[in-house]
TIMI-2910 file (N, C-alpha, C, CB; in pm, 1 decimal, decimal comma, always signed):
<rs>
+----------+----------+----------+----------+----------+----------+----------+----------+----------+----------+----------+----------+------+
!      n_x !      n_y !      n_z !     ca_x !     ca_y !     ca_z !      c_x !      c_y !      c_z !     cb_x !     cb_y !     cb_z ! resn !
+----------+----------+----------+----------+----------+----------+----------+----------+----------+----------+----------+----------+------+
!  +7634,3 !  +7444,8 ! +10310,0 !  +7704,9 !  +7521,6 ! +10211,2 !  +7748,6 !  +7428,2 ! +10098,4 !  +7825,7 !  +7594,4 ! +10274,1 !  Unk !
!  +7743,7 !  +7480,8 !  +9976,6 !  +7787,8 !  +7405,2 !  +9859,5 !  +7906,8 !  +7476,4 !  +9797,7 !  +7672,6 !  +7389,1 !  +9755,6 !  Unk !
!  +7993,4 !  +7397,9 !  +9737,1 !  +8115,0 !  +7449,8 !  +9676,8 !  +8104,8 !  +7443,7 !  +9525,1 !  +8237,7 !  +7371,4 !  +9725,9 !  Unk !
!  +8137,1 !  +7555,7 !  +9458,9 !  +8132,5 !  +7562,1 !  +9312,9 !  +8264,5 !  +7617,1 !  +9260,2 !  +8013,8 !  +7649,8 !  +9264,8 !  Unk !
!  +8290,3 !  +7587,8 !  +9134,1 !  +8409,4 !  +7637,8 !  +9065,2 !  +8364,2 !  +7696,5 !  +8932,1 !  +8516,7 !  +7524,0 !  +9044,1 !  Unk !
!  +8435,6 !  +7796,8 !  +8884,1 !  +8400,4 !  +7856,8 !  +8755,8 !  +8471,8 !  +7786,5 !  +8640,9 !  +8434,5 !  +8005,9 !  +8755,7 !  Unk !
!  +8406,7 !  +7786,6 !  +8525,5 !  +8469,6 !  +7727,9 !  +8407,2 !  +8590,9 !  +7809,0 !  +8363,3 !  +8368,7 !  +7718,3 !  +8292,5 !  Unk !
!  +8610,7 !  +7926,6 !  +8419,2 !  +8727,1 !  +8008,7 !  +8388,2 !  +8857,0 !  +7931,9 !  +8415,4 !  +8723,9 !  +8138,9 !  +8470,1 !  Unk !
!  +8853,9 !  +7841,7 !  +8509,7 !  +8972,9 !  +7762,9 !  +8545,3 !  +9024,6 !  +7679,5 !  +8428,3 !  +8941,5 !  +7671,3 !  +8662,8 !  Unk !
!  +8936,9 !  +7645,0 !  +8334,4 !  +8976,8 !  +7562,3 !  +8220,1 !  +9011,3 !  +7646,5 !  +8096,9 !  +8865,3 !  +7464,1 !  +8185,5 !  Unk !
!  +8989,6 !  +7777,6 !  +8104,0 !  +9015,1 !  +7862,4 !  +7988,5 !  +8910,1 !  +7841,1 !  +7880,5 !  +9154,1 !  +7835,4 !  +7932,7 !  Unk !
!  +8941,5 !  +7882,4 !  +7759,1 !  +8848,5 !  +7869,0 !  +7646,8 !  +8832,4 !  +7721,5 !  +7610,9 !  +8898,1 !  +7950,0 !  +7523,8 !  Unk !
!  +8711,4 !  +7673,1 !  +7619,8 !  +8680,7 !  +7534,1 !  +7586,8 !  +8642,7 !  +7527,7 !  +7439,0 !  +8565,4 !  +7477,8 !  +7677,5 !  Unk !
!  +8705,3 !  +7438,2 !  +7365,1 !  +8690,8 !  +7435,7 !  +7219,7 !  +8566,1 !  +7364,4 !  +7170,1 !  +8809,6 !  +7371,3 !  +7159,6 !  Unk !
!  +8514,5 !  +7268,7 !  +7247,9 !  +8397,9 !  +7193,2 !  +7199,9 !  +8321,0 !  +7135,1 !  +7318,2 !  +8441,7 !  +7079,8 !  +7103,0 !  Unk !
!  +8208,9 !  +7074,8 !  +7285,7 !  +8120,7 !  +7018,7 !  +7388,4 !  +8190,3 !  +6908,0 !  +7468,2 !  +7992,8 !  +6963,9 !  +7323,9 !  Unk !
!  +8272,4 !  +6830,1 !  +7402,8 !  +8344,4 !  +6722,2 !  +7470,8 !  +8437,9 !  +6778,7 !  +7577,6 !  +8424,3 !  +6638,0 !  +7369,2 !  Unk !
!  +8510,6 !  +6886,6 !  +7545,5 !  +8599,0 !  +6948,8 !  +7644,5 !  +8519,0 !  +7002,3 !  +7762,4 !  +8680,7 !  +7062,0 !  +7580,3 !  Unk !
!  +8404,0 !  +7062,6 !  +7734,8 !  +8319,3 !  +7111,0 !  +7843,9 !  +8274,9 !  +6994,5 !  +7930,8 !  +8196,7 !  +7186,8 !  +7789,0 !  Unk !
!  +8232,6 !  +6885,1 !  +7869,1 !  +8191,2 !  +6766,8 !  +7944,9 !  +8303,1 !  +6713,6 !  +8032,4 !  +8144,2 !  +6657,8 !  +7850,7 !  Unk !
!  +8424,9 !  +6713,2 !  +7980,1 !  +8540,1 !  +6667,6 !  +8058,1 !  +8566,4 !  +6761,5 !  +8175,7 !  +8665,2 !  +6657,9 !  +7968,9 !  Unk !
!  +8552,6 !  +6891,2 !  +8153,3 !  +8571,9 !  +6988,5 !  +8261,4 !  +8467,9 !  +6968,4 !  +8371,1 !  +8564,2 !  +7132,6 !  +8206,8 !  Unk !
!  +8342,6 !  +6947,8 !  +8330,0 !  +8236,2 !  +6924,3 !  +8428,5 !  +8262,9 !  +6797,0 !  +8507,7 !  +8099,1 !  +6915,3 !  +8359,1 !  Unk !
!  +8304,3 !  +6693,0 !  +8438,8 !  +8333,8 !  +6565,7 !  +8504,2 !  +8448,3 !  +6582,0 !  +8604,5 !  +8369,4 !  +6458,2 !  +8399,5 !  Unk !
!  +8552,3 !  +6651,9 !  +8564,0 !  +8666,7 !  +6675,3 !  +8652,6 !  +8624,2 !  +6753,5 !  +8776,2 !  +8778,3 !  +6750,7 !  +8578,2 !  Unk !
!  +8542,4 !  +6856,3 !  +8756,7 !  +8495,6 !  +6936,3 !  +8870,1 !  +8420,8 !  +6848,5 !  +8970,0 !  +8404,8 !  +7051,4 !  +8821,7 !  Unk !
!  +8337,1 !  +6760,7 !  +8920,1 !  +8260,1 !  +6672,4 !  +9008,6 !  +8352,0 !  +6573,1 !  +9079,4 !  +8151,8 !  +6596,7 !  +8928,8 !  Unk !
!  +8449,3 !  +6518,4 !  +9006,1 !  +8545,2 !  +6424,7 !  +9067,9 !  +8622,7 !  +6490,2 !  +9180,2 !  +8642,7 !  +6371,0 !  +8963,5 !  Unk !
!  +8657,7 !  +6618,3 !  +9162,9 !  +8732,6 !  +6691,3 !  +9266,1 !  +8646,5 !  +6712,0 !  +9390,2 !  +8781,2 !  +6827,5 !  +9211,9 !  Unk !
!  +8515,4 !  +6719,3 !  +9369,9 !  +8425,5 !  +6734,8 !  +9483,6 !  +8338,1 !  +6859,5 !  +9479,9 !  +8504,6 !  +6736,0 !  +9607,8 !  Unk !
!  +8342,2 !  +6933,9 !  +9370,4 !  +8255,4 !  +7050,6 !  +9358,6 !  +8111,7 !  +7006,6 !  +9335,2 !  +8302,6 !  +7142,7 !  +9244,5 !  Unk !
!  +8018,8 !  +7088,2 !  +9385,0 !  +7877,1 !  +7058,8 !  +9366,2 !  +7812,2 !  +7147,3 !  +9260,7 !  +7803,8 !  +7074,2 !  +9496,8 !  Unk !
!  +7883,5 !  +7251,3 !  +9218,7 !  +7827,1 !  +7343,6 !  +9121,4 !  +7932,8 !  +7401,7 !  +9030,1 !  +7754,0 !  +7454,7 !  +9191,4 !  Unk !
!  +7884,4 !  +7464,1 !  +8923,1 !  +7970,5 !  +7526,9 !  +8822,7 !  +7921,5 !  +7668,3 !  +8797,0 !  +7972,6 !  +7444,6 !  +8690,6 !  Unk !
!  +8014,6 !  +7763,7 !  +8804,6 !  +7989,2 !  +7900,1 !  +8759,7 !  +8029,9 !  +7908,0 !  +8613,5 !  +8067,0 !  +8005,7 !  +8846,8 !  Unk !
!  +7941,7 !  +7954,4 !  +8529,4 !  +7963,7 !  +7951,1 !  +8384,6 !  +8019,6 !  +8083,7 !  +8333,8 !  +7833,1 !  +7918,3 !  +8311,8 !  Unk !
!  +8135,9 !  +8078,3 !  +8277,6 !  +8198,2 !  +8193,9 !  +8211,6 !  +8158,5 !  +8182,2 !  +8064,2 !  +8358,8 !  +8197,3 !  +8231,3 !  Unk !
!  +8048,3 !  +8245,2 !  +8026,8 !  +7989,8 !  +8221,2 !  +7895,6 !  +8082,7 !  +8257,5 !  +7780,0 !  +7862,5 !  +8298,4 !  +7883,0 !  Unk !
!  +8167,6 !  +8357,2 !  +7796,4 !  +8256,9 !  +8394,8 !  +7686,3 !  +8362,4 !  +8287,9 !  +7658,9 !  +8325,2 !  +8527,4 !  +7717,3 !  Unk !
!  +8380,3 !  +8193,6 !  +7751,5 !  +8478,7 !  +8087,6 !  +7734,9 !  +8416,8 !  +7953,1 !  +7696,8 !  +8557,6 !  +8072,2 !  +7861,5 !  Unk !
!  +8286,8 !  +7949,2 !  +7680,8 !  +8219,8 !  +7824,1 !  +7643,4 !  +8233,3 !  +7799,0 !  +7493,4 !  +8070,6 !  +7828,0 !  +7683,6 !  Unk !
!  +8227,4 !  +7673,1 !  +7453,2 !  +8237,9 !  +7640,2 !  +7310,5 !  +8123,0 !  +7700,6 !  +7228,9 !  +8240,1 !  +7488,3 !  +7291,9 !  Unk !
!  +8150,8 !  +7731,0 !  +7103,0 !  +8049,9 !  +7788,8 !  +7014,1 !  +7926,0 !  +7700,7 !  +7003,0 !  +8108,8 !  +7811,6 !  +6876,2 !  Unk !
!  +7944,1 !  +7568,9 !  +7001,7 !  +7827,2 !  +7481,3 !  +6987,6 !  +7733,6 !  +7493,3 !  +7107,9 !  +7871,9 !  +7335,4 !  +6970,5 !  Unk !
!  +7787,3 !  +7522,8 !  +7224,8 !  +7703,7 !  +7544,7 !  +7343,9 !  +7638,5 !  +7682,2 !  +7337,6 !  +7787,7 !  +7531,0 !  +7473,6 !  Unk !
!  +7712,6 !  +7781,0 !  +7289,0 !  +7654,8 !  +7915,0 !  +7276,5 !  +7540,7 !  +7916,5 !  +7174,9 !  +7762,9 !  +8016,3 !  +7235,7 !  Unk !
!  +7547,7 !  +7831,3 !  +7073,7 !  +7439,2 !  +7820,8 !  +6975,9 !  +7319,8 !  +7743,2 !  +7032,5 !  +7489,8 !  +7752,9 !  +6848,0 !  Unk !
!  +7347,0 !  +7650,1 !  +7124,4 !  +7240,4 !  +7566,2 !  +7183,4 !  +7257,9 !  +7558,9 !  +7335,1 !  +7242,2 !  +7422,3 !  +7121,8 !  Unk !
!  +7238,3 !  +7671,9 !  +7403,7 !  +7260,0 !  +7672,6 !  +7548,8 !  +7163,2 !  +7584,4 !  +7626,3 !  +7249,8 !  +7812,5 !  +7600,2 !  Unk !
!  +7057,4 !  +7538,6 !  +7560,0 !  +6962,4 !  +7448,1 !  +7625,0 !  +7028,5 !  +7317,1 !  +7665,4 !  +6844,4 !  +7420,1 !  +7532,7 !  Unk !
!  +7144,7 !  +7287,9 !  +7608,6 !  +7217,7 !  +7164,3 !  +7642,2 !  +7279,5 !  +7169,6 !  +7781,9 !  +7327,4 !  +7138,6 !  +7539,1 !  Unk !
!  +7306,1 !  +7288,7 !  +7831,4 !  +7377,5 !  +7301,2 !  +7959,2 !  +7306,1 !  +7235,7 !  +8077,8 !  +7399,2 !  +7446,2 !  +7989,8 !  Unk !
!  +7176,3 !  +7259,0 !  +8098,6 !  +7112,5 !  +7196,4 !  +8215,7 !  +7128,6 !  +7044,1 !  +8217,3 !  +6964,1 !  +7231,5 !  +8218,9 !  Unk !
!  +7112,6 !  +6980,6 !  +8102,5 !  +7126,5 !  +6834,3 !  +8096,0 !  +7270,1 !  +6791,5 !  +8124,5 !  +7082,6 !  +6782,1 !  +7958,0 !  Unk !
!  +7367,0 !  +6864,8 !  +8069,2 !  +7507,2 !  +6830,5 !  +8092,7 !  +7541,9 !  +6841,7 !  +8241,2 !  +7599,3 !  +6921,6 !  +8009,6 !  Unk !
!  +7492,9 !  +6946,5 !  +8305,2 !  +7519,4 !  +6965,0 !  +8448,3 !  +7452,3 !  +6856,1 !  +8531,2 !  +7471,0 !  +7103,2 !  +8494,5 !  Unk !
!  +7326,6 !  +6828,1 !  +8501,0 !  +7252,9 !  +6724,3 !  +8573,8 !  +7319,6 !  +6588,8 !  +8557,7 !  +7107,7 !  +6717,3 !  +8525,4 !  Unk !
!  +7365,3 !  +6560,6 !  +8437,5 !  +7431,9 !  +6432,9 !  +8408,8 !  +7554,1 !  +6412,9 !  +8498,4 !  +7473,7 !  +6426,3 !  +8261,0 !  Unk !
!  +7622,0 !  +6521,6 !  +8532,7 !  +7740,0 !  +6512,9 !  +8619,5 !  +7706,4 !  +6535,6 !  +8766,2 !  +7844,2 !  +6613,5 !  +8575,6 !  Unk !
!  +7578,6 !  +6558,7 !  +8796,6 !  +7539,6 !  +6581,9 !  +8935,6 !  +7582,0 !  +6718,9 !  +8986,4 !  +7598,7 !  +6475,1 !  +9023,9 !  Unk !
!  +7588,0 !  +6816,3 !  +8896,4 !  +7630,6 !  +6952,2 !  +8931,2 !  +7514,3 !  +7050,4 !  +8919,0 !  +7747,4 !  +6996,8 !  +8841,2 !  Unk !
!  +7522,0 !  +7157,4 !  +8996,0 !  +7423,2 !  +7264,1 !  +8987,3 !  +7480,5 !  +7380,2 !  +8908,0 !  +7379,4 !  +7310,5 !  +9127,6 !  Unk !
!  +7392,8 !  +7454,5 !  +8844,2 !  +7431,4 !  +7577,7 !  +8776,0 !  +7444,1 !  +7684,8 !  +8884,5 !  +7326,2 !  +7619,2 !  +8663,5 !  Unk !
!  +7567,3 !  +7724,5 !  +8914,0 !  +7591,6 !  +7821,3 !  +9021,1 !  +7587,8 !  +7964,8 !  +8971,5 !  +7725,0 !  +7793,9 !  +9086,4 !  Unk !
!  +7550,5 !  +7984,6 !  +8846,8 !  +7539,4 !  +8119,3 !  +8792,9 !  +7632,8 !  +8141,3 !  +8676,7 !  +7566,9 !  +8220,9 !  +8899,9 !  Unk !
!  +7620,8 !  +8259,3 !  +8617,0 !  +7701,7 !  +8288,8 !  +8500,7 !  +7753,1 !  +8431,0 !  +8500,9 !  +7623,4 !  +8263,7 !  +8376,3 !  Unk !
!  +7865,2 !  +8449,3 !  +8435,4 !  +7926,7 !  +8581,1 !  +8419,0 !  +7881,0 !  +8638,3 !  +8285,7 !  +8083,3 !  +8572,9 !  +8426,1 !  Unk !
!  +7826,1 !  +8758,1 !  +8287,6 !  +7768,4 !  +8817,7 !  +8168,1 !  +7798,8 !  +8966,1 !  +8160,9 !  +7618,4 !  +8794,8 !  +8164,7 !  Unk !
!  +7812,2 !  +9014,9 !  +8038,6 !  +7800,9 !  +9158,1 !  +8013,8 !  +7651,0 !  +9183,2 !  +8000,4 !  +7883,0 !  +9205,1 !  +7883,5 !  Unk !
!  +7606,8 !  +9298,2 !  +8031,7 !  +7463,6 !  +9327,4 !  +8030,7 !  +7420,0 !  +9363,5 !  +7888,7 !  +7429,9 !  +9442,8 !  +8129,6 !  Unk !
!  +7405,0 !  +9258,5 !  +7807,1 !  +7360,1 !  +9274,3 !  +7668,3 !  +7244,3 !  +9178,4 !  +7645,3 !  +7477,0 !  +9247,5 !  +7566,2 !  Unk !
!  +7154,0 !  +9219,1 !  +7557,6 !  +7034,1 !  +9138,6 !  +7532,0 !  +7066,7 !  +8994,7 !  +7494,2 !  +6952,1 !  +9202,1 !  +7422,1 !  Unk !
!  +7165,3 !  +8975,6 !  +7403,8 !  +7195,2 !  +8839,4 !  +7357,9 !  +7250,3 !  +8753,8 !  +7471,7 !  +7295,6 !  +8842,8 !  +7241,6 !  Unk !
!  +7321,5 !  +8814,0 !  +7565,2 !  +7372,7 !  +8735,6 !  +7677,2 !  +7262,9 !  +8704,7 !  +7777,8 !  +7487,0 !  +8809,5 !  +7745,8 !  Unk !
!  +7170,0 !  +8795,5 !  +7795,1 !  +7056,3 !  +8766,3 !  +7882,7 !  +6971,0 !  +8654,1 !  +7823,0 !  +6970,4 !  +8893,6 !  +7904,9 !  Unk !
!  +6962,2 !  +8649,8 !  +7691,9 !  +6890,1 !  +8540,8 !  +7625,0 !  +6962,2 !  +8407,6 !  +7648,2 !  +6876,8 !  +8569,2 !  +7472,8 !  Unk !
!  +7096,2 !  +8408,0 !  +7644,6 !  +7174,1 !  +8287,6 !  +7675,4 !  +7143,9 !  +8239,7 !  +7817,0 !  +7325,5 !  +8314,8 !  +7659,2 !  Unk !
!  +7139,6 !  +8332,5 !  +7910,8 !  +7110,2 !  +8296,6 !  +8050,2 !  +6973,4 !  +8230,3 !  +8059,7 !  +7115,6 !  +8421,4 !  +8141,6 !  Unk !
!  +6876,6 !  +8288,6 !  +7995,2 !  +6740,6 !  +8234,1 !  +7998,5 !  +6736,1 !  +8094,4 !  +7937,5 !  +6643,7 !  +8327,1 !  +7924,0 !  Unk !
!  +6795,0 !  +8078,7 !  +7819,7 !  +6789,4 !  +7950,7 !  +7748,4 !  +6870,2 !  +7840,6 !  +7816,8 !  +6839,1 !  +7968,8 !  +7607,1 !  Unk !
!  +6969,6 !  +7879,0 !  +7896,8 !  +7051,4 !  +7778,8 !  +7966,6 !  +7006,0 !  +7756,5 !  +8110,4 !  +7197,5 !  +7820,9 !  +7965,7 !  Unk !
!  +6895,0 !  +7820,5 !  +8149,0 !  +6840,4 !  +7808,9 !  +8283,8 !  +6940,5 !  +7856,9 !  +8389,3 !  +6800,1 !  +7664,3 !  +8311,7 !  Unk !
!  +7014,2 !  +7963,1 !  +8356,0 !  +7106,9 !  +8025,5 !  +8450,7 !  +7030,2 !  +8131,1 !  +8527,2 !  +7231,5 !  +8087,6 !  +8378,1 !  Unk !
!  +7011,2 !  +8107,9 !  +8656,6 !  +6924,0 !  +8194,4 !  +8736,5 !  +6998,9 !  +8298,3 !  +8818,5 !  +6840,9 !  +8110,9 !  +8828,0 !  Unk !
!  +7129,4 !  +8282,8 !  +8830,7 !  +7210,5 !  +8380,7 !  +8903,0 !  +7307,4 !  +8441,2 !  +8802,1 !  +7287,2 !  +8315,2 !  +9025,3 !  Unk !
!  +7309,2 !  +8573,6 !  +8792,6 !  +7395,1 !  +8641,9 !  +8697,1 !  +7492,8 !  +8732,9 !  +8770,1 !  +7311,2 !  +8722,5 !  +8596,6 !  Unk !
!  +7618,1 !  +8723,0 !  +8730,6 !  +7719,4 !  +8816,2 !  +8776,5 !  +7747,3 !  +8906,6 !  +8658,4 !  +7850,2 !  +8743,1 !  +8828,2 !  Unk !
!  +7711,5 !  +9032,6 !  +8670,5 !  +7723,1 !  +9126,2 !  +8560,0 !  +7863,4 !  +9188,2 !  +8563,0 !  +7612,2 !  +9236,5 !  +8568,0 !  Unk !
!  +7931,1 !  +9179,0 !  +8449,6 !  +8065,7 !  +9235,5 !  +8436,6 !  +8065,4 !  +9331,4 !  +8318,8 !  +8173,9 !  +9123,4 !  +8417,5 !  Unk !
!  +8161,7 !  +9420,4 !  +8318,6 !  +8167,6 !  +9516,2 !  +8205,8 !  +8280,0 !  +9480,8 !  +8111,9 !  +8185,9 !  +9660,3 !  +8256,5 !  Unk !
+----------+----------+----------+----------+----------+----------+----------+----------+----------+----------+----------+----------+------+
</rs>
């Protein structure tokens, strides 16, 4: 079994550096994965979600899935960020 935490714990992240710090902290605590709350990610990541896989790999974390509303643009974010597990919320 692997343990993951959601980015929701950090609230709205303002920039890529804050996201990197959150990922680093999660790994230091002992989590192996991150659940991505896409509405709380920084705008620069939402514009370039392809950065997420590298950021996660750099910290030794797995993408544990993402929280999404069922909209085309959010499904595109999932695809571009290599998020393979989706939790659909309304």
